[in-house]
N, C-alpha and C positions, 0 to 999 in steps of 0.2 A: 279503766284499774281505779279505784279507790287509794286516796292518801296512806290507809292505815295496813294494806296489800301491800307496799314496796319500804320494805327497808334494808338495810346494807350495814354491811360494817368492809372497810379495807385497812388491812397493819401494813405496816412501812418499818424495817428496820433498818439500823446501822450497826458498827462494830467501832467506829471511828471513836477515839479519844482526844484528837485534837480538835476545841472550842473553835479554835478561830482559822479554821481552816474554810475554804468555799466552800465544801461541797455542803457546809451546816446549812448554809441558804438556802438550799436545792432542796435537802428533805425537811428540812423544817419551815413554815410558811412563816411571814415575816410578826415580831410578835416584843413586848418591851416597852420602856416608856416614850422611844422615835415614835412607836404607833399609837400613844395615846394608850396605850390601854392602862387598865384599871388595876390594881393589887390586889390579893387577900391579907389582911388583915395577919398579923407578926404574933397570932395565938396555940396553942398545942392545938390540934386535932381540930380549925379555923374552919372558917368557911364564910362560903358570897355571894348573895344572895339574886337570881337574874332574872327578868324578865323579859324573854326573847321578844323582839317584833316583829316575828313572824313563825304562828307559835307549832311546835315541831311532836312530829310521828315518831311513838318509837314504843315499835313490837304492839301494834296496832290500839296505840293509844295516845290521843292529843294531850301535851304538854301547856303550859301559860308560864309554869318556877319553871327554873333548872339552879342548880345548887352545882358554884365549884367548888368541891372541896380540897385541904389543905393535903388529906391522905390517899390523893391519887383517884379522888374518887369525880365523876360527876352524876346526879344524880333530880332524878324528877322528882317536884313535889315536896322533900321534905330531905333535909341536909344528912348527911350518913359521917361522923365525928369518930366507928370505932375503926379499930388500928392493927389490930389482927382478924385477915379475911378469911372466913369462915368458904365450906366446899359449898359449891356450885351447884344445889340449888338451893337459895338462901330460904328459911324456914321462916324469914319476918314477911319476903316477896316485896321486898324494895325494891323498884324500878331505878337501877342507873346501869354506870356504864360504866369501869374503872380501867382506861388506860395502866395503871400501875397501885396497884393498892398496896398500900405500908403504911408504918407506922414514920411521916415524913419528919424530918426538924425543919422548921423556917420560922423559928423562937431569935438563937443566939446564931443561927449559918448564915450566908451571904446571899442563900438563894431567897427567889422570890418565885409563886405563882403569879402566872399575866394572867387576863383575859379583857375581848372585847369582842363586840358585836362588829359586822365589816359590811358594808352593802360597797367597795373599792372595787371597781369595775375589772382591773389587775390583777387583785388576787382572787378571785371568786374567779378568775379567768384560768389563773394557775389550778384552781379545787378545779374545774371544770374538763379541762386538758390530764391535772392526773389521775381520777374518777374513770375519763373514759377510758384510758389506760386497760383500766381493768375493767369496765363492763360494756368493748365497743358494741354492743347489739343492741344498747339502753340508750340514748341519744339524755345529754343534760348536759343543762345549762343552768349552774345557779345562781339565784338571787341575794342568798342569807348567808351569813354564817358565823359559828362562833367558832372565837381563836382563842383554845386555854396552854397556858405549858405552864410548867413547872421545868425551874433554872436556876441555876445545879440546884440538886435539894440532896441531902444530907438524913441520913437514920437517926433515927432517936438512939441515946447511946452512944455513939461513934467517935471514938479518938481520933482519929485521921483525917484525911481531908479529901473524903471519894463523895462526891455528886452526881445525880443524876439527873439529864436531861429528856423529857417527853412530852408527849402534845396530842392534844385531840381536837377534834374541829367537829362541830354539831352545821352538817349545810341541806339546804332544801333549795327544790322549783317550786315549793307549792305542792310539790306532785310524788317526788322520792324522795323521800329521807336518807343518805346514807350520813356514816359516822367514820371519820377517817382516823386511828391511831397512828403520831407517827413519832419513836424513838432516833436520842442521836448519843447520847454515850450513859449507857448501863454500869454503873461499878461497883453496885451493893445490891445483893435484894434480901438482906433479913436484919433487924435491929436489938435493939438488947431486950426487949420482951417476949422477944421470940426464938430468943435461944440464937441470934447472930452475933458470932465473933466479933468483939466493938471494934476490933483495926482491918478485919478485911471484910465484915459488914457481911459476911459468908455464915450457909448451913442453918440450924436451925428453920422454921419453918417460914418459905420463904414469900415474897410478894406475889401476887397475882395480878393474871389480866383475865377481865371477863366481862358483860353482859348478862342481864337479865329484866326478862319483863316482866308487869307487872303480875303479881300470884304465882311468879317462878317458873318452874317445870322445866324439866329436859335437862341441857348442859351435857360439855362431855367430860367424863371422870378424868381427874389430875394425875398427872399430866397427861394430855390430849398426844397423838397422835393419827396418824393421819386413815389412818381402821377405826377411830373413834370416834362416836358420835349419837346425835340422838333428835328426835325432831321434836323438841322441845324449845324454850324458851329463855333456857339458860345457857353460858359460854363462859368457861376455865382455861386459864392457866396459870401455873405457880415460875416464876421465873427462880434464875435459870432452870437449873431440873438437879435431881436428885437422885438416889442411886437406884431409882425407875424407868428411866429418859431415853427409855426406846433406843439407846445408844448415841445417841447425843451427849457433846461435848460438853464437861465439865466446868466451870470457873462463873465471870462476869457478864463473859458476852451473853445475849440473850438469841442473837442469827440463829444460830443452829437449832436451837430449841423449835421454834415456826417455822421452818420453810416447811409447804403441803399447803392439801387442802382438806379443810375434814366436812363429813358431812352433815347439815344440818337444816331448819327450817326456811331459814333466808338463805343469798349466800353468800360463806362466810371465807374467805380467801385470805392470807395466811402468809407472808410472802419472806 
């Protein structure tokens, strides 16, 4: 099968708040200065351009350039500086994956956006095992990965100490291509420009998670439920929930909102 025909998205979630807990290392792959990660500039709506050592295929098109954007987006071919999420499918059809599309603040706060490409055998084995757990009928041994981690990120206009920690991984064996989204601690959903509460970081227009191939198309309406879906190239989900949340819990924890499986043109699994 050609590489363009095999792309998967896997999302792993935790609601744990204790950042020093050993379980954090189990859910998030290793990152930070001890991994010799690079970090994004401390600029509002900043970005870092990366040339993958292995070209990455995303929704049928192969890309030589990846951008890790401060506002919770990994994009292809060009940066994304927009901080308020649009409904999917996007009008401009830019290809990107959004682990947490929001107005992230990393200029005046302690948070950092780390990233590194890796061929480390131990890390790649961990990634391969995790993916094989969810796709046991598709043997997979990765040879390359890009790990990007936002930790812990505040929101624009915040008057609190709240921070979100999440991670996106692009990985491939040059035949199959996966994106894994990992969430450790989600304490806020909304920021000042989207009518969020400055103290709680809730309300207003919340952050979105999703992905879209070039040219847009399809996608789950927001919020997604197990009954939603379309055979297109877009996926979207708000965090954590609103009054139309199909009976899920409200509040800063996201896990209750994304359990289940949605119908999609590629297998998309919400854990």
